[in-house]
C-alpha positions in Angstrom: 55.1 20.2 -12.4 58.1 20.9 -14.6 57.9 24.6 -13.5 58.1 23.5 -9.9 61.1 21.3 -10.7 62.8 24.2 -12.4 62.2 26.5 -9.5 63.5 24.0 -7.1 66.6 23.4 -9.0 67.2 27.2 -9.3 66.7 27.6 -5.6 69.4 24.9 -4.8 71.8 26.5 -7.3 71.4 30.0 -5.9 71.8 28.8 -2.4 74.9 26.8 -3.2 76.4 29.7 -5.1 75.8 32.0 -2.1 77.7 29.5 0.1 80.6 29.6 -2.3 80.7 33.4 -2.5 80.6 33.7 1.3 83.5 31.3 1.7 85.6 33.1 -0.9 85.3 36.4 1.0 85.5 34.8 4.6 88.5 36.3 6.4 89.0 33.0 8.2 88.8 31.0 5.1 92.4 29.6 5.4 91.6 28.0 8.8 88.7 26.0 7.5 89.5 22.5 6.3 86.6 20.8 4.6 85.5 19.7 1.2 84.5 23.2 0.0 88.0 24.4 0.9 89.5 21.5 -0.9 87.5 22.4 -4.0 88.3 26.1 -3.9 92.0 25.7 -3.2 92.9 22.5 -4.9 95.2 22.7 -8.0 95.3 20.0 -10.7 98.8 18.5 -10.5 98.9 18.0 -14.2 97.4 21.1 -15.7 97.8 23.6 -12.8 94.2 24.6 -13.2 91.6 25.0 -10.4 88.0 24.1 -10.4 85.5 26.6 -11.9 82.6 27.8 -9.7 80.1 25.9 -11.9 82.0 22.7 -11.3 82.2 23.3 -7.5 78.4 23.9 -7.5 77.6 20.7 -9.3 79.9 18.7 -6.9 78.2 20.2 -3.9 74.7 19.4 -5.3 75.9 15.8 -6.0 77.2 15.4 -2.4 74.0 16.8 -1.1 71.7 14.5 -3.0 73.8 11.4 -3.7 75.6 11.5 -0.3 72.6 12.3 1.9 69.6 10.7 0.4 71.1 7.2 0.0 72.8 7.0 3.4 69.8 8.4 5.4 67.6 5.8 3.7 70.2 3.0 4.6 70.2 4.1 8.2 66.4 4.3 8.3 66.1 0.7 7.0 68.8 -0.5 9.5 67.0 1.0 12.5 63.8 -0.6 11.3 65.5 -4.0 11.2 67.1 -3.5 14.6 63.8 -2.7 16.2 62.2 -5.8 14.7 65.2 -8.1 15.6 66.0 -7.6 19.3 68.7 -10.3 19.2 70.5 -8.4 16.5 70.1 -5.2 18.4 71.5 -6.7 21.6 74.6 -7.8 19.7 75.0 -4.4 18.2 74.8 -2.7 21.7 77.4 -5.3 23.0 79.8 -4.5 20.2 79.4 -0.7 20.5 79.9 -0.8 24.3 82.9 -3.0 24.1 84.7 -1.1 21.4 83.9 2.5 21.8 85.3 5.0 24.3 83.5 8.1 25.3 85.2 9.9 22.4 85.3 7.3 19.6 88.4 7.2 17.5 88.9 6.4 13.8 90.5 3.1 14.7 87.5 2.1 16.9 85.1 2.7 14.2 86.9 0.2 12.0 86.6 -2.4 14.7 82.8 -2.4 14.5 82.5 -5.4 12.3 79.0 -6.6 13.3 77.5 -3.0 12.7 79.1 -3.1 9.2 77.4 -6.5 8.7 74.1 -5.1 9.8 74.4 -2.2 7.2 75.5 -4.6 4.3 72.6 -7.0 5.1 70.2 -4.0 5.2 71.4 -2.9 1.7 71.1 -6.5 0.5 67.3 -6.6 1.3 66.6 -2.9 0.6 69.3 -1.3 -1.6 68.4 2.4 -1.5 69.2 2.7 -5.2 67.2 -0.4 -6.2 68.4 -0.8 -9.9 71.1 0.2 -12.3 71.2 0.1 -16.1 73.6 -1.6 -18.4 74.0 -1.7 -22.2 75.7 -4.3 -24.3 79.0 -3.3 -26.1 78.0 -5.8 -28.8 75.3 -8.2 -29.7 75.3 -10.9 -27.1 73.3 -13.8 -25.7 72.8 -14.1 -22.0 72.5 -17.5 -20.3 72.4 -19.1 -23.7 68.9 -17.9 -24.5 68.4 -14.1 -24.1 69.5 -12.2 -27.1 70.6 -8.6 -26.2 71.3 -6.3 -29.2 74.2 -3.8 -29.1 73.4 -0.6 -27.1 70.1 -2.1 -25.8 69.7 -0.9 -22.2 69.0 -3.5 -19.6 67.9 -2.8 -16.1 69.2 -5.0 -13.2 66.8 -5.1 -10.3 68.9 -5.5 -7.2 66.1 -6.9 -4.9 65.8 -9.9 -7.2 69.5 -10.4 -7.4 70.0 -10.0 -3.7 67.3 -12.4 -2.7 68.2 -15.3 -5.0 67.8 -18.5 -3.0 70.6 -20.2 -5.1 73.1 -17.7 -3.6 71.6 -16.7 -0.2 69.8 -19.9 0.8 66.2 -20.7 1.5 65.9 -17.9 3.9 67.1 -15.3 1.4 64.1 -13.0 2.3 65.0 -12.8 6.0 67.2 -10.3 7.7 70.4 -11.9 8.9 73.7 -9.9 9.3 75.6 -13.2 9.6 75.3 -13.4 5.8 78.1 -10.9 5.7 80.4 -12.7 8.2 84.0 -12.3 6.7 84.3 -16.0 5.9 80.9 -16.2 4.2 81.5 -13.0 2.3 84.8 -14.1 1.0 83.3 -17.4 -0.5 80.3 -15.7 -2.1 80.4 -14.9 -5.9 81.6 -11.3 -6.5 78.6 -10.4 -8.6 76.0 -11.7 -6.1 75.9 -8.4 -4.2 75.8 -5.0 -5.9 74.6 -2.6 -3.2 76.8 0.2 -4.5 76.3 -0.5 -8.3 78.6 -2.1 -10.9 81.8 -1.8 -12.7 83.6 1.4 -13.4 80.5 3.5 -12.6 80.0 2.0 -9.2 79.6 4.4 -6.3 82.9 6.1 -5.7 81.7 7.0 -2.3 81.2 3.5 -1.1 83.8 3.5 1.6 82.9 7.0 2.8 79.2 6.0 3.0 79.8 2.9 4.9 82.2 4.6 7.3 79.7 7.5 7.8 76.8 5.1 8.3 78.7 2.9 10.9 79.8 6.0 12.7 76.3 7.5 13.0 74.7 4.2 13.9 77.4 3.5 16.5 77.0 7.0 18.2 73.2 6.5 18.2 73.4 3.2 19.9 76.1 4.3 22.3 73.9 7.1 23.6 70.3 6.0 23.1 67.8 3.3 23.4 65.5 2.9 20.4 61.7 2.8 21.0 59.1 1.8 18.4 56.3 3.9 19.7 53.9 3.3 16.7 54.4 -0.4 16.1 55.5 0.7 12.6 54.8 -1.5 9.6 57.1 -1.1 6.8 56.0 0.6 3.6 58.2 2.1 1.0 58.4 5.7 -0.2 60.3 6.2 -3.5 61.7 9.2 -5.1 65.3 9.1 -6.4 65.8 6.3 -3.9 63.7 4.0 -1.7 63.2 4.5 2.1 60.7 3.6 4.8 57.8 5.9 4.4 56.5 7.9 7.5 58.9 6.1 9.8 59.1 7.7 13.3 60.7 6.4 16.5 61.5 7.7 19.9 64.9 7.8 21.5 65.6 7.4 25.2 69.0 8.5 26.6 70.8 5.4 28.0 71.8 5.7 31.6 75.4 6.8 32.0 76.5 3.5 33.8 74.7 1.1 31.4 77.4 1.1 28.7 80.2 1.1 31.4 78.7 -2.0 32.9 78.5 -3.7 29.4 82.2 -2.8 28.8 83.3 -3.9 32.2 81.9 -7.3 31.7 84.1 -8.0 28.8 87.4 -9.8 29.6 90.6 -7.9 29.0 93.5 -9.7 27.3 96.7 -9.9 29.1 99.4 -7.7 27.7 102.1 -10.1 28.6 102.6 -13.8 27.9 104.9 -16.4 29.5 108.1 -17.1 27.9 108.0 -20.2 25.7 110.1 -23.1 27.0 113.3 -23.8 25.2 112.9 -26.3 22.3 115.6 -28.6 20.9 116.2 -28.9 17.1 114.6 -32.2 15.7 117.2 -34.6 14.5 115.4 -36.6 11.8 117.7 -35.2 9.1 115.3 -35.6 6.1 116.7 -34.0 2.9 114.9 -30.8 1.7 116.0 -29.2 -1.5 114.7 -25.6 -2.0 115.1 -24.3 -5.5 114.4 -20.8 -6.7 114.1 -18.9 -10.1 114.2 -15.2 -9.4 115.3 -12.0 -11.2 114.4 -9.4 -8.5 114.8 -11.5 -5.3 111.2 -12.2 -4.2 111.3 -15.9 -4.9 114.8 -16.3 -3.5 113.8 -14.6 -0.3 110.9 -16.9 0.2 113.1 -19.9 -0.7 115.8 -18.9 1.9 113.1 -18.3 4.6 111.7 -21.7 4.1 115.1 -23.4 4.0 116.0 -21.6 7.3 112.8 -22.6 8.9 113.3 -26.2 7.6 116.8 -26.4 9.2 115.3 -25.3 12.5 112.8 -28.2 12.1 115.6 -30.8 11.6 115.7 -31.0 7.8 119.0 -31.3 6.0 118.4 -28.3 3.8 120.1 -27.0 0.6 119.2 -23.9 -1.3 120.1 -23.3 -5.0 119.0 -21.8 -8.3 116.8 -24.0 -10.5 119.5 -24.1 -13.2 121.9 -25.7 -10.8 119.7 -28.9 -10.6 119.1 -29.5 -14.3 118.7 -33.3 -14.7 119.4 -34.1 -11.1 116.3 -33.7 -8.9 116.7 -36.0 -5.9 114.4 -38.8 -5.0 115.1 -38.6 -1.3 113.2 -36.2 0.8 111.3 -33.3 -0.9 112.0 -30.6 -3.4 110.3 -27.1 -3.0 110.3 -24.7 -5.9 109.8 -21.0 -5.8 109.7 -19.2 -9.1 108.4 -16.1 -10.8 107.7 -15.3 -14.5 109.2 -12.5 -16.6 106.6 -11.4 -19.2 105.7 -15.1 -19.5 109.4 -16.4 -19.6 111.4 -18.1 -16.9 113.7 -16.1 -14.7 117.3 -15.8 -15.9 118.5 -18.5 -13.5 115.6 -21.0 -14.4 115.7 -21.0 -18.2 117.9 -24.1 -18.5 115.8 -26.0 -15.8 112.5 -25.2 -17.7 114.0 -26.3 -21.0 115.3 -29.6 -19.5 111.9 -30.1 -17.8 110.1 -30.1 -21.2 112.4 -32.9 -22.6 112.7 -35.0 -19.4 111.3 -38.5 -19.5 110.4 -39.4 -16.0 110.7 -38.0 -12.4 109.1 -41.0 -10.6 109.9 -40.8 -6.9 110.4 -37.0 -6.7 108.2 -35.3 -4.1 107.6 -31.7 -4.8 105.7 -28.4 -4.1 105.6 -25.2 -6.0 105.0 -21.6 -5.0 104.7 -18.9 -7.6 105.4 -15.2 -7.4 103.7 -12.9 -9.7 101.7 -9.7 -10.3 98.2 -9.7 -11.8 99.1 -6.5 -13.7 100.5 -8.9 -16.1 97.3 -10.8 -16.6 98.3 -12.6 -19.8 101.3 -14.3 -18.2 100.4 -14.3 -14.5 102.0 -17.3 -12.8 102.7 -18.9 -16.2 106.1 -20.4 -15.4 105.2 -21.7 -11.9 102.2 -23.3 -13.4 104.1 -25.0 -16.1 106.7 -26.3 -13.7 103.9 -27.7 -11.4 102.1 -29.3 -14.2 105.1 -30.7 -15.9 106.6 -32.2 -12.7 103.2 -34.0 -12.1 103.1 -35.1 -15.7 106.5 -36.7 -15.4 105.3 -38.8 -12.4 106.6 -36.6 -9.5 104.3 -36.6 -6.4 102.9 -33.3 -5.2 103.1 -33.0 -1.5 101.5 -29.6 -1.2 99.2 -27.7 -3.6 100.7 -25.0 -5.7 100.6 -21.5 -4.0 100.3 -18.1 -5.7 101.6 -14.9 -4.4 100.3 -11.7 -6.0 102.6 -8.7 -5.6 99.7 -6.4 -6.5 97.7 -7.7 -3.5 98.5 -9.1 -0.1 101.7 -10.8 -1.2 102.7 -11.7 2.4 99.3 -13.0 3.2 99.2 -15.3 0.2 102.5 -16.8 1.2 101.5 -17.2 4.8 98.4 -19.1 3.7 100.4 -21.5 1.6 103.1 -21.8 4.2 100.8 -22.5 7.2 100.2 -26.3 6.5 103.6 -26.9 4.9 105.4 -28.7 7.7 102.6 -30.9 8.7 102.1 -31.9 5.0 105.8 -32.7 4.7 105.8 -34.7 7.8 102.8 -36.8 6.6 104.0 -37.4 3.1 107.6 -38.1 4.1 106.8 -40.3 7.0 108.5 -38.2 9.6 107.3 -39.3 13.1 109.3 -36.8 15.1 107.7 -33.5 16.0 108.5 -30.8 13.5 108.2 -28.0 16.0 110.8 -25.5 15.3 113.9 -25.1 17.4 113.6 -22.0 19.5 115.4 -19.2 17.5 117.4 -16.5 18.9 118.1 -13.1 17.3 119.8 -13.2 13.9 122.1 -10.2 14.5 124.0 -8.8 17.3 125.1 -5.1 17.0 128.2 -3.6 18.6 128.9 0.1 18.4 132.5 1.0 17.6 134.8 3.7 16.3 136.5 2.5 13.0 136.1 2.8 9.4 136.0 0.4 6.4 135.4 0.1 2.7 132.0 -0.9 1.2 132.1 -4.1 -0.8 128.2 -4.3 -1.2 127.9 -3.4 -4.8 130.1 -6.3 -5.8 127.3 -8.7 -5.1 125.5 -7.3 -8.2 128.7 -7.0 -10.4 128.0 -3.3 -10.3 130.8 -0.9 -11.3 131.2 2.9 -10.9 130.0 5.0 -13.7 130.5 8.7 -14.1 127.4 10.9 -14.8 128.0 13.2 -17.7 124.5 14.6 -18.2 121.4 14.8 -15.9 118.7 17.1 -17.2 115.0 17.5 -16.9 112.9 16.6 -19.9 109.5 17.7 -18.7 108.1 21.2 -18.7 105.6 20.5 -16.0 105.9 22.0 -12.5 104.1 19.0 -11.0 105.9 16.0 -12.7 109.5 15.3 -13.4 111.5 13.0 -15.7 115.3 13.0 -16.1 117.5 12.2 -19.0 120.7 10.8 -17.5 123.9 9.8 -19.3 126.7 7.7 -17.8 130.1 6.6 -19.1 130.4 2.8 -19.2 133.7 1.3 -17.7 136.1 -0.6 -19.9 134.8 -4.0 -21.0 131.1 -3.3 -20.3 128.9 -3.1 -23.5 125.2 -2.9 -24.2 122.7 -3.4 -27.0 119.5 -1.4 -27.6 116.7 -2.6 -25.4 119.0 -3.7 -22.6 118.5 -2.6 -19.0 120.8 -0.6 -16.7 120.6 -2.0 -13.2 121.3 0.9 -10.7 122.4 0.4 -7.1 120.5 3.1 -5.2 120.8 4.7 -1.9 118.1 5.7 0.7 117.7 9.4 1.1 119.4 11.3 4.0 116.0 12.3 5.3 114.9 8.7 5.4 118.1 7.5 7.1 117.7 10.2 9.6 114.1 9.2 10.4 115.2 5.6 11.1 118.1 6.6 13.2 116.0 9.1 15.2 113.4 6.4 16.0 116.0 4.4 17.8 117.8 7.6 19.3 121.0 6.7 17.4 123.5 8.9 15.6 123.9 8.1 11.9 127.7 8.7 12.3 128.0 6.1 15.0 130.2 3.1 13.9 128.9 -0.3 14.5 129.9 -3.9 14.0 127.4 -6.6 13.0 127.9 -10.2 14.2 125.7 -12.8 12.5 124.3 -16.0 14.0 123.4 -19.0 12.1 123.9 -19.7 8.4 121.2 -17.3 6.8 122.5 -15.5 3.7 123.1 -11.8 4.1 124.7 -9.0 2.1 125.3 -6.9 5.2 129.0 -6.3 6.1 129.6 -8.9 8.9 132.3 -8.4 11.5 133.4 -5.1 9.9 133.2 -1.6 11.4 130.6 0.4 9.5 128.9 3.8 10.0 125.3 3.2 11.0 124.1 5.7 8.4 125.9 3.7 5.7 124.0 0.6 6.7 120.7 2.5 6.6 121.5 4.3 3.3 123.3 1.6 1.2 122.3 -1.9 2.4 118.6 -2.2 3.4 115.1 -1.3 2.1 113.6 1.2 4.4 110.3 1.6 2.5 109.1 -2.0 1.9 105.6 -2.8 3.2 105.7 -4.4 6.7 104.6 -8.1 6.8 102.5 -9.7 9.5 105.6 -11.4 10.8 107.2 -8.0 11.3 104.2 -6.6 13.1 103.8 -9.7 15.3 107.4 -9.1 16.5 106.7 -5.4 17.0 103.6 -6.4 19.1 105.8 -8.7 21.3 108.0 -5.8 22.0 105.3 -3.2 22.8 104.4 -2.8 26.5 101.6 -0.4 26.1 98.4 -2.5 26.0 96.4 -0.3 23.6 99.2 -0.1 21.0 100.0 -3.8 21.5 96.4 -4.7 20.8 96.3 -2.5 17.7 99.4 -4.3 16.4 98.0 -7.7 17.2 94.8 -6.8 15.3 96.8 -5.9 12.3 98.3 -9.5 12.4 95.1 -11.3 13.1 92.6 -9.4 10.9 93.2 -9.8 7.3 90.9 -7.0 6.2 92.5 -4.6 8.7 96.0 -5.5 7.7 95.0 -5.0 4.0 93.3 -1.7 4.7 95.7 -0.1 7.2 99.1 -1.5 6.1 99.0 -2.9 2.6 96.8 -0.2 1.0 98.7 2.6 2.7 102.1 1.1 1.9 103.2 1.3 5.5 106.7 0.2 6.3 108.2 -1.1 9.6 109.5 2.4 10.2 106.1 3.9 9.6 104.5 1.6 12.1 107.2 2.2 14.7 106.4 5.9 14.4 102.8 5.2 14.7 103.4 3.2 17.9 106.0 5.1 20.0 105.8 2.7 23.0 107.2 -0.1 20.8 110.6 -1.0 22.1 111.9 -3.0 19.2 115.6 -3.6 19.5 117.6 -2.2 16.6 119.1 -5.6 15.8 115.6 -7.0 15.2 114.8 -4.0 13.2 117.7 -4.7 11.0 116.8 -8.3 10.7 113.3 -7.3 9.4 114.7 -5.3 6.4 115.3 -6.7 3.0 118.6 -6.1 1.3 118.6 -3.0 -1.0 117.5 -4.2 -4.5 118.9 -2.8 -7.8 116.4 -1.0 -9.9 116.2 -1.6 -13.6 115.8 1.0 -16.3 115.5 0.5 -20.0 118.5 2.0 -21.8 117.4 4.9 -24.1 120.4 5.2 -26.4 122.2 3.1 -29.1 125.9 2.0 -29.0 126.0 3.0 -32.7 125.4 6.5 -31.6 127.8 6.6 -28.7 129.6 3.3 -27.8 130.8 4.3 -24.3 127.9 6.4 -23.2 124.5 5.1 -22.4 121.4 6.9 -21.3 118.4 6.1 -19.2 115.1 8.0 -18.9 113.8 8.1 -15.3 110.3 9.1 -14.2 110.8 10.7 -10.8 108.3 9.4 -8.1 107.4 12.1 -5.6 103.8 11.9 -4.7 101.6 12.3 -1.6 102.0 9.2 0.5 99.1 6.8 0.6 99.4 6.7 4.3 98.4 10.4 4.4 101.6 11.4 6.0 103.9 13.6 3.9 105.2 12.5 0.5 106.4 9.2 -0.8 109.7 9.5 -2.8 110.9 6.6 -4.9 114.1 5.4 -3.6 116.1 5.1 -6.8 114.4 7.8 -9.0 115.0 10.5 -6.4 118.6 9.3 -5.8 119.3 9.5 -9.6 117.5 12.9 -9.9 119.9 14.3 -7.3 123.1 13.2 -9.0 125.4 16.0 -10.4 127.6 16.0 -13.4 130.8 14.3 -12.5 129.5 12.2 -9.6 129.5 8.4 -9.8 126.7 5.8 -9.6 127.2 2.1 -9.3 125.4 0.3 -12.0 125.5 -2.7 -14.4 124.1 -3.7 -17.8 121.6 -6.6 -17.9 120.3 -8.1 -21.2 116.6 -7.7 -21.5 114.9 -11.0 -21.5 113.2 -12.1 -23.7 115.1 -10.7 -26.6 113.8 -7.1 -26.8 115.9 -5.9 -29.7 115.4 -4.8 -33.3 115.3 -7.4 -36.0 118.7 -8.4 -37.4 117.3 -7.4 -40.9 116.9 -3.7 -40.8 114.5 -3.9 -43.8 111.9 -5.6 -41.6 109.0 -3.3 -40.5 108.6 -2.5 -36.7 105.7 -1.1 -34.8 106.5 0.5 -31.3 104.2 1.5 -28.6 105.7 3.5 -25.7 103.7 6.1 -23.7 105.4 8.2 -21.0 108.9 6.9 -20.1 108.0 3.7 -22.0 109.5 5.7 -24.9 113.0 5.0 -23.5 114.0 1.8 -25.4 112.5 3.2 -28.6 114.7 6.3 -28.5 117.5 3.9 -28.7 115.8 1.9 -31.5 115.5 5.1 -33.5 119.1 6.1 -32.9 120.2 2.8 -34.1 118.0 3.0 -37.2 119.3 6.5 -37.9 122.9 5.3 -37.7 122.2 2.3 -39.9 120.5 4.7 -42.5 123.7 6.9 -42.4 125.7 3.7 -43.2 123.5 3.1 -46.3 121.3 0.3 -44.9 117.8 -0.1 -46.2 115.2 0.6 -43.5 111.9 -1.1 -43.3 108.8 0.9 -42.2 108.8 1.9 -38.5 105.7 3.2 -36.8 105.9 4.7 -33.2 102.8 5.3 -31.1 103.8 7.7 -28.3 101.5 9.2 -25.6 101.7 11.7 -22.7 99.4 14.0 -20.9 100.2 17.4 -22.4 102.2 18.4 -25.5 103.5 21.4 -23.7 104.3 19.7 -20.4 105.5 16.1 -20.5 106.3 15.5 -24.3 109.7 13.7 -23.8 112.3 14.1 -26.5 110.0 16.1 -28.7 112.7 17.7 -30.9 114.5 14.4 -31.4 111.4 12.7 -32.4 110.4 15.2 -35.0 114.0 15.0 -36.5 113.6 11.2 -36.8 110.4 11.8 -38.6 111.9 14.4 -41.0 114.7 12.1 -41.9 112.5 9.1 -42.6 113.6 7.0 -39.7 110.0 6.5 -38.5 106.4 7.6 -38.6 105.1 9.1 -35.4 101.5 9.1 -34.0 100.9 10.9 -30.7 98.2 10.7 -28.1 97.8 13.6 -25.6 95.3 12.4 -22.9 94.6 15.5 -21.1 94.5 18.1 -23.8 90.8 17.6 -24.8 87.6 16.9 -22.9 87.7 13.3 -24.1 90.9 11.4 -23.0 92.8 9.9 -25.8 95.4 7.2 -25.2 97.7 5.2 -27.5 95.3 2.3 -27.9 92.8 4.7 -29.4 95.4 5.9 -31.9 96.2 2.4 -32.8 92.5 1.7 -33.8 92.4 5.1 -35.7 95.4 3.9 -37.7 94.3 0.3 -38.2 94.9 0.3 -41.9 98.6 1.2 -41.4 98.9 -1.1 -38.4 97.4 -4.0 -40.3 99.7 -3.5 -43.2 102.7 -3.7 -41.0 101.4 -6.9 -39.6 100.8 -8.3 -43.1 104.4 -7.3 -44.1 105.9 -9.4 -41.3 106.4 -6.5 -38.8 107.4 -7.0 -35.2 105.5 -5.3 -32.4 107.3 -3.8 -29.3 105.4 -2.5 -26.4 107.0 -0.7 -23.3 105.4 0.9 -20.3 102.6 0.2 -17.9 101.7 -3.5 -17.8 98.5 -3.0 -15.7 96.4 -1.1 -18.2 98.2 0.3 -21.3 99.7 -3.0 -22.5 96.5 -5.0 -22.1 94.5 -2.2 -23.8 96.9 -2.0 -26.7 96.6 -5.9 -27.1 92.8 -5.7 -27.2 93.1 -3.0 -29.9 95.4 -5.3 -32.1 92.9 -8.1 -31.5 90.0 -5.9 -32.5 91.8 -5.0 -35.7 92.4 -8.7 -36.5 88.7 -9.4 -36.0 87.7 -6.6 -38.3 90.1 -7.5 -41.0 89.6 -11.3 -41.0 86.0 -11.6 -39.8 87.2 -14.1 -37.3 86.1 -14.2 -33.6 87.9 -13.1 -30.4 89.5 -16.5 -29.7 91.0 -16.6 -33.2 92.4 -13.1 -32.6 93.9 -14.2 -29.3 95.5 -17.4 -31.0 96.9 -15.0 -33.6 98.6 -12.9 -31.0 99.9 -15.8 -29.2 101.4 -17.0 -32.4 103.1 -13.6 -32.9 104.6 -14.0 -29.4 105.9 -17.5 -30.0 107.5 -16.4 -33.3 109.2 -13.4 -31.6 107.1 -10.8 -33.4 105.2 -9.6 -30.3 107.6 -8.3 -27.6 106.7 -6.5 -24.3 108.9 -4.8 -21.7 106.4 -3.7 -19.1 106.2 -2.8 -15.3 103.6 -2.5 -12.7 101.5 0.7 -12.4 100.9 0.1 -8.7 
């Protein structure tokens, strides 16, 4: 038997190797675009290496076995169930005939929701890979009674999990595709269904397999009738996977007009709708105070949107920063609070409010609601400040008029806000005793655009307190052909100072290519001069009633690459006369999964969608209204004023990657703008103190531990420059340990020479992690654990920890490494380690300055 297996394996290997050799010598190779071509021609963007022939062979065999065996088994089980459930089969035929055209499109395949439910339900009852194996990281007890020792393999049998009546109901053994209706699927525990495996080693081909299976099943149903000629009784055949054994059916081609009749029977939605009657603004005049705490503008944008909508509904609205209402929350009307967190601390304009709230005595009579903006990449402090505000207001006797909402910038931010916003006005009317209808006054367009022939100066940067700074150096610090990072130095204007650890806020510009794309979509000349007239009281930073070049507006005032919201897409649909394109836009608004898949996941902007839907006749003034104001970008300053008082530097990773939409490349707005600046050119920027206090201890003899992989090294270059200057002044330096990581020591090792000089002069100790140089990836958290004796001694000596870089993975992994060291050194449990870390944070000895990796 083993000899037969060996012979079979050798036959497959020889056959695949022959395919590879033939493709390499094929004269038409360049014209063939498939997986084999991708593997032969692809170049690793970090190492510049190509796949070896052995690796290509192993991947092909994997695709052949894992990609064919499981999907064919899934389709076989699905067809078996369809033949034994004629009601389900009828619904499947109906959906296929309604959605598919003679030549199905990619978009149509994604509209086959019921077919997808059929396949998921099939995998529930008969997962083609019916078990997977797990092992415990450490000794543990499951369910309070099953002891599992460390490294003990445990097999999870999926049919038992998938047929648990506690989850799937008393009919768990019956085939019912409605088990995967979107609303039921969303409510179900995430670990109740594991048809594609579990965790990091779950099937990477899940979406490909489902899409492939939906396509095949749809084409079969579109063209054929299924006939069970043998009255088949299910029995299983098992090899690597399970499948129906000896299952044969007959296919009869469907009459040409059968599908057409089915499709014609479906009602067609009207492409146009009657104009809504004009509505008058309600006149009840109830006070509505909308407060925000915001560093980057997201919370403020939501606050102003709600205030504007409240005004249209007859409220007497006021918008202000949280700090403006310390000690004076009104008892009349309602107060809505929008706030974010910054590494667990309040935004700059909410610090005083939060401090007052902790010491306030009573807020009886205040009616409130809270919506928090956050990002789950910062798991430890996600929604921390909004939660504290909400809980404290309630504890002080205030009345909550609407439940706290959470917006996650890592996910469907706009959808989270929309879900919280939907019942807002009805809740306010009920809680405030407003009997008048709160239907909003009919709104007109916000902007009116007039094209003129004059010039004017640009006051935009004054809104941020930005000032012109001259670039004196802009150099590449990586040696990689695929990745770029720039060291940029600017001269600070008189009166502007900085400290190590501060941020430089940069006012960027959209690229000329992006501006040209936007202008071309509206058939406009970027050199044309326009005047913008504003209606209403909505705050804007656009130059109103001034003559401005169109290209300047698009370059310097608005964000052109923000992801389109449902509200934007709805307006686009209303301005699209082509029925198919209009229906597609409407589906993006109404179908959450589709919006998440086709807009959110691909990062599509309003401009991207306009190019995808050429019949959309969106007026330019509405396009302008959709765009957020251009936001400053913040970079950690990578120098010390003790080294050069008037010159500060930043370290910029240049984002220039293939676009997630699949069209061209995505270029980061600010990083590419900065990368293109020449020596002597000016950039508008401003210094912002890092909050919380991300600076070296006042006592230079105190030990410090720094973790900064990639461009997270930036503030620590400033720290080390400062320590070097203090050393030259005769100051005593405490121990300093820097963990620095990058991919390759010869490609993206930033400031290598400088760091070695700091080490040689006793300014710090340096531990490096090069993640792509060996077969096993090594990151900074691994180096932390390897140097646990040194790390623990720094903690014992009263050292302060500083972490800068990716907040999604690196910072949490480093935190876990510190916790593990604490457990090993003290013998205490995980909760004690977490309490210890929180104590370090409270005392200012654990400081983080991180950003999102998404």
